[in-house]
VOKOL-765874 format. One record per residue: residue in three letters; z, y, x of N, C-alpha, C in turn; residue number from 1. Coordinates in steps of 0.001 Angstrom, whole numbers, plus 500000, padded with zeros to 6 digits. Layout:
N
 code    n_z    n_y    n_x   ca_z   ca_y   ca_x    c_z    c_y    c_x pos
  ALA      Z      Y      X      Z      Y      X      Z      Y      X NUM
...
***
This chain:
149
 code    n_z    n_y    n_x   ca_z   ca_y   ca_x    c_z    c_y    c_x pos
  GLY 500000 498797 500793 500000 500000 500000 500000 501267 500835   1
  ASN 500302 501175 502140 500331 502398 502949 499163 502450 503933   2
  VAL 498107 501665 503675 496925 501663 504534 495749 502209 503750   3
  GLU 495053 503166 504358 493877 503756 503732 492704 503609 504705   4
  PRO 491886 502566 504537 490754 502410 505458 489715 503503 505235   5
  ILE 489201 504036 506319 488124 505019 506227 487031 504629 507216   6
  LEU 485793 504926 506865 484672 504646 507748 484504 505853 508673   7
  ALA 485275 505856 509746 485228 506955 510706 485850 506495 512011   8
  ALA 485553 507221 513042 486169 507016 514351 487055 508222 514628   9
  ALA 488110 508031 515394 488977 509143 515778 488533 509650 517134  10
  GLY 488565 510967 517304 488173 511559 518580 488670 512978 518702  11
  ALA 488207 513655 519740 488672 515005 520048 487977 516088 519237  12
  ALA 486757 515810 518761 485988 516825 518049 485083 516148 517026  13
  PRO 484800 516830 515922 483882 516260 514932 482509 515997 515553  14
  ALA 481961 514847 515231 480654 514454 515759 480228 513193 515027  15
  LEU 479172 512563 515526 478778 511236 515084 478909 510297 516264  16
  ALA 479353 509080 515998 479455 508062 517044 478729 506820 516563  17
  ALA 478139 506106 517495 477490 504839 517163 478497 503720 517387  18
  MET 478669 502908 516379 479582 501774 516462 478796 500502 516178  19
  PRO 479215 499381 516735 478522 498124 516443 478513 497852 514939  20
  ALA 477368 497427 514411 477254 497143 512984 478143 495968 512590  21
  ALA 478343 495028 513499 479233 493895 513250 480370 493972 514254  22
  GLY 481591 494168 513759 482739 494273 514650 483039 492961 515344  23
  ARG 483549 493067 516537 483965 491905 517319 485003 492387 518319  24
  PRO 485785 491492 518893 486746 491940 519907 486024 492701 521013  25
  ALA 486643 493733 521487 486113 494585 522556 484908 495407 522118  26
  SER 484703 495586 520792 483657 496490 520338 484002 497897 520780  27
  LYS 482989 498670 521150 483279 500041 521545 482130 500967 521207  28
  VAL 482386 502252 521359 481408 503282 521062 480150 503028 521887  29
  ALA 479003 503147 521233 477717 502936 521894 476930 504240 521869  30
  SER 475669 504180 522240 474787 505339 522175 474118 505391 520808  31
  ILE 473989 506605 520255 473320 506766 518965 471920 506166 519078  32
  GLY 471550 505379 518091 470230 504756 518082 470165 503416 518782  33
  GLU 471251 503022 519458 471270 501730 520137 471142 500619 519088  34
  LYS 470503 499523 519459 470258 498409 518548 471570 497890 517941  35
  ASP 471501 497535 516662 472622 496930 515928 473856 497830 515868  36
  THR 473632 499142 515718 474755 500070 515559 474599 500848 514259  37
  ILE 475702 501414 513809 475682 502345 512684 476345 503637 513140  38
  ALA 475898 504752 512597 476499 506053 512921 477681 506291 511991  39
  VAL 478813 506641 512578 480006 506959 511794 480514 508338 512210  40
  PRO 481124 509058 511275 481676 510363 511649 482878 510200 512561  41
  VAL 483035 511139 513468 484236 511215 514313 485112 512301 513709  42
  VAL 486372 511973 513476 487311 512931 512907 488478 513132 513869  43
  ARG 488981 514348 513897 490213 514623 514637 491374 514175 513757  44
  LEU 492300 513421 514303 493445 512971 513504 494254 514150 512997  45
  ASP 494356 515217 513790 495067 516412 513326 494431 516958 512045  46
  ALA 493111 516976 511967 492424 517472 510773 492566 516481 509610  47
  TYR 492471 515212 509906 492578 514190 508862 493945 514243 508175  48
  PHE 494998 514512 508927 496347 514480 508363 496810 515826 507801  49
  VAL 495946 516832 507739 496331 518094 507107 496672 517815 505644  50
  GLY 497849 518223 505223 498291 518014 503851 498812 516611 503576  51
  LYS 498828 515764 504593 499348 514405 504449 500524 514242 505401  52
  ARG 501327 513250 505140 502434 512957 506050 501875 512364 507336  53
  ALA 502226 512953 508453 501765 512463 509752 502424 511127 510059  54
  PRO 501759 510292 510818 502353 508994 511156 503575 509154 512053  55
  ASN 504516 508208 511930 505657 508217 512846 505504 507137 513920  56
  VAL 504463 506307 513806 504097 505322 514820 502582 505278 514884  57
  MET 502038 505261 516096 500590 505146 516283 500280 504125 517368  58
  LYS 499293 503289 517103 498764 502398 518137 497344 502852 518420  59
  VAL 497061 503126 519696 495739 503580 520098 495207 502580 521117  60
  ASP 494312 501730 520666 493714 500685 521494 492236 500680 521141  61
  VAL 491483 501549 521792 490095 501813 521395 489116 501655 522558  62
  GLU 489380 500662 523390 488438 500231 524430 487928 501372 525308  63
  GLY 488851 502197 525792 488504 503245 526746 488428 504643 526173  64
  PHE 488442 504799 524848 488301 506104 524199 489657 506725 523872  65
  GLU 490728 506179 524451 492094 506597 524116 492343 508085 524339  66
  LEU 491868 508626 525458 492120 510039 525742 491512 510925 524660  67
  GLU 490315 510608 524214 489665 511412 523167 490457 511368 521866  68
  VAL 490986 510211 521522 491805 510096 520313 493053 510968 520450  69
  LEU 493729 510893 521591 494940 511695 521797 494633 513188 521806  70
  ARG 493507 513592 522365 493131 515020 522355 492927 515526 520936  71
  GLY 492479 514666 520043 492300 515058 518648 493566 514937 517824  72
  ALA 494671 514567 518462 495937 514368 517750 497086 515130 518405  73
  GLU 496794 516204 519115 497866 516912 519825 498906 517504 518882  74
  GLY 498503 517938 517700 499478 518420 516719 500407 517303 516278  75
  ILE 499844 516130 516053 500654 514968 515686 501587 514607 516837  76
  LEU 501087 514662 518067 501937 514342 519219 503134 515277 519292  77
  ARG 502959 516525 518904 504078 517477 518918 505173 517063 517938  78
  SER 504806 516289 516905 505826 515833 515949 506576 514606 516464  79
  GLY 506110 514005 517568 506861 512967 518258 506792 511548 517737  80
  PRO 505651 511078 517212 505635 509673 516786 505791 508733 517974  81
  ALA 506310 507543 517724 506306 506503 518753 504851 506102 518960  82
  LEU 504486 505828 520203 503097 505515 520529 502979 504210 521300  83
  PHE 501930 503489 521015 501511 502327 521788 500069 502640 522171  84
  VAL 499816 502825 523455 498492 503239 523912 498031 502311 525020  85
  GLU 496804 501818 524902 496276 500972 525962 495622 501840 527030  86
  LEU 495949 501529 528278 495258 502140 529416 494169 501150 529789  87
  HIS 492957 501452 529387 491854 500497 529464 490940 500801 530639  88
  GLU 490480 499752 531295 489611 499910 532463 488311 500640 532139  89
  SER 487862 500606 530897 486595 501262 530574 486754 502743 530240  90
  MET 487945 503325 530485 488106 504773 530284 487099 505560 531124  91
  ALA 486771 505034 532285 485824 505712 533168 484470 505888 532491  92
  ASP 484114 505001 531573 482845 505129 530838 482798 506422 530037  93
  PHE 483957 506972 529709 484053 508192 528911 484570 509372 529733  94
  GLY 484528 509245 531064 484947 510336 531940 486443 510556 531982  95
  ALA 487213 509515 531707 488671 509641 531682 489292 508609 532610  96
  SER 490602 508754 532793 491343 507817 533630 492726 507612 533019  97
  PRO 493411 506540 533405 494788 506367 532944 495666 507574 533271  98
  ARG 495453 508200 534424 496232 509390 534791 496060 510487 533740  99
  ASP 494847 510670 533210 494613 511690 532182 495437 511412 530926 100
  VAL 495498 510148 530536 496293 509776 529363 497770 510028 529627 101
  LEU 498252 509614 530802 499663 509850 531135 499984 511335 531160 102
  THR 499076 512150 531665 499307 513594 531709 499522 514158 530314 103
  ILE 498675 513799 529368 498841 514329 528009 500156 513840 527394 104
  LEU 500541 512599 527697 501802 512076 527173 503003 512801 527782 105
  PHE 503007 512964 529099 504104 513681 529761 504161 515133 529293 106
  ASP 502986 515772 529131 502951 517163 528669 503567 517326 527281 107
  HIS 503563 516277 526478 504154 516331 525140 505575 515763 525107 108
  GLY 506169 515579 526289 507573 515196 526369 507867 513728 526152 109
  TYR 506878 512881 526344 507089 511449 526136 507656 510765 527373 110
  THR 508530 509790 527121 508947 508820 528121 507963 507669 527985 111
  VAL 507458 507189 529117 506413 506166 529091 506909 504921 529816 112
  ARG 506741 503791 529159 507060 502491 529761 505827 501625 529634 113
  THR 505689 500666 530527 504505 499818 530483 504864 498356 530686 114
  ALA 503977 497508 530203 504074 496064 530402 502710 495489 530079 115
  SER 502428 494351 530634 501203 493653 530246 501405 493148 528826 116
  HIS 500477 493456 527939 500608 492992 526563 499898 491654 526352 117
  ARG 499479 491045 527433 498806 489750 527345 499642 488647 527991 118
  ALA 500936 488886 528148 501818 487907 528792 503046 487683 527914 119
  GLU 503728 486591 528160 504968 486302 527445 506152 486771 528283 120
  ASN 507279 486995 527630 508529 487378 528302 508341 488582 529219 121
  VAL 507746 489635 528688 507498 490821 529502 508737 491702 529540 122
  SER 508830 492498 530576 509873 493514 530644 509184 494853 530836 123
  LEU 509729 495859 530184 509150 497194 530273 509567 497854 531571 124
  GLN 508634 498560 532187 508889 499309 533412 508626 500778 533133 125
  ASP 509565 501626 533554 509366 503062 533387 508211 503536 534255 126
  VAL 507431 504446 533697 506365 505098 534440 506807 506544 534615 127
  ALA 507194 506904 535820 507663 508262 536091 506464 509191 536206 128
  ASP 506691 510471 535932 505633 511464 536083 505081 511376 537497 129
  GLY 503795 511123 537595 503164 511020 538910 503110 509611 539450 130
  GLY 503822 508666 538831 503814 507297 539319 503074 506382 538375 131
  LEU 502244 505526 538921 501507 504569 538111 501797 503161 538601 132
  PRO 501903 502212 537691 502063 500827 538136 500835 500400 538946 133
  PRO 500992 499468 539869 499873 499084 540727 498702 498460 539979 134
  ARG 498959 497671 538943 497873 497052 538181 497807 497689 536805 135
  LEU 496759 498472 536567 496629 499147 535287 495509 498574 534432 136
  ARG 494891 497504 534828 493778 496960 534061 494265 496528 532681 137
  ASN 493871 497286 531681 494193 496969 530299 495687 496770 530070 138
  ARG 496460 497784 530396 497918 497741 530205 498282 498598 529008 139
  MET 499250 498133 528259 499754 498894 527128 500925 499747 527601 140
  VAL 500965 501005 527155 502124 501843 527425 502840 502117 526110 141
  PHE 504164 502091 526168 505024 502316 525015 505692 503667 525239 142
  CYS 505540 504546 524278 505937 505938 524497 506825 506428 523364 143
  GLU 507875 507150 523766 508713 507817 522781 509149 509144 523347 144
  ARG 509439 510062 522432 509848 511398 522849 511253 511344 523372 145
  GLY 511511 512107 524429 512853 512210 524965 513060 511283 526134 146
  SER 514311 511164 526530 514634 510366 527719 514726 508896 527394 147
  ALA 514663 508093 528430 514730 506629 528281 516067 506230 527684 148
  ALA 516009 505185 526867 517239 504712 526217 518017 503828 527168 149
***
């Protein structure tokens, strides 16, 4: 009852994005006109949530497009939702890096912890401002406003 599916992609600015016509694991933004894609509108989450209750938890796992999603949600980030964000190796395809994502999170006052989300019995490790874990290939970061608990 609290899910509203929409045919759109989240990003930093309104535009059109090409998405695979048939979803599959690791689907990601393609080039407009590429074979077997459909064009979908890109919406800023800040604009989408105008007049609506902003989320208090967000998971952003969009195969390298994470920074663009966060840039379009800076107003929401100021409200301090808990975040789960993947630092994906394909961020470079979109001109971004894990450091860019961490910068926006630190700038909004988040404490960031990381762990491999593909392993059992994981323990969270703090990511200090300026420090990155040695292996960042597809790592999930868990973020909350304020200091570590």
